[in-house]
C-alpha positions in Angstrom: -46.8 -0.5 -2.6 -47.6 1.9 0.2 -50.8 3.1 -1.4 -51.9 -0.5 -1.9 -51.4 -1.2 1.8 -53.2 1.9 2.8 -56.1 1.2 0.5 -56.3 -2.4 1.9 -56.3 -1.0 5.5 -58.9 1.5 4.7 -61.1 -1.1 3.0 -60.9 -3.5 5.8 -61.6 -0.8 8.4 -64.6 0.5 6.4 -65.8 -3.1 6.0 -65.5 -3.6 9.8 -67.4 -0.4 10.4 -70.1 -1.4 7.9 -70.4 -4.8 9.5 -70.6 -3.3 13.0 -73.3 -0.8 11.8 -75.3 -3.7 10.3 -75.1 -5.7 13.5 -76.0 -2.7 15.6 -79.1 -2.0 13.5 -80.3 -5.6 13.3 -79.3 -7.1 16.6 -78.3 -4.5 19.1 -75.9 -1.7 20.0 -73.7 -3.5 22.4 -73.4 -6.5 20.1 -72.3 -4.2 17.3 -69.7 -2.7 19.6 -68.5 -6.2 20.5 -68.3 -7.0 16.8 -66.1 -4.0 16.2 -63.8 -4.8 19.2 -63.7 -8.5 18.2 -62.7 -7.8 14.6 -60.0 -5.3 15.7 -58.6 -7.8 18.3 -58.6 -10.5 15.6 -56.6 -8.4 13.2 -54.0 -7.5 16.0 -53.7 -11.1 17.1 -53.3 -12.5 13.5 -50.5 -9.9 12.7 -48.7 -10.7 16.0 -49.0 -14.5 15.3 -47.7 -14.0 11.8 -44.7 -12.1 13.0 -43.9 -14.7 15.7 -44.2 -17.6 13.1 -42.0 -15.7 10.6 -39.3 -15.1 13.3 -39.4 -18.6 14.6 -39.2 -20.3 11.2 -36.4 -18.0 10.0 -34.4 -18.7 13.2 -35.0 -22.4 13.6 -34.9 -23.5 10.0 -32.8 -20.9 8.2 -30.6 -19.8 11.1 -31.0 -16.1 10.3 -32.2 -13.2 12.5 -35.3 -11.2 12.0 -33.3 -8.2 10.8 -31.7 -10.3 8.1 -35.2 -11.4 6.9 -36.3 -7.8 6.8 -33.2 -6.8 4.8 -33.7 -9.7 2.4 -37.4 -8.9 1.8 -36.5 -5.2 1.3 -33.8 -6.2 -1.2 -36.1 -8.4 -3.3 -39.0 -6.0 -3.2 -37.0 -3.2 -5.0 
């Protein structure tokens, strides 16, 4: 599972770099840098939003804490 996550991260990172290079060569250097910063910020914000939604749903609807969710997910993944 760890190798799968690392491969996905590497693939998305390389894809972002390739996209930034494409934008840099066809539009402009600063636009390419903006593309790279924008994609990085988008990933961070989507992960943070997913964590907040998971914690809120588990607390409001299931009445369990975040640690209990992590323990349950760890239990079913092994």
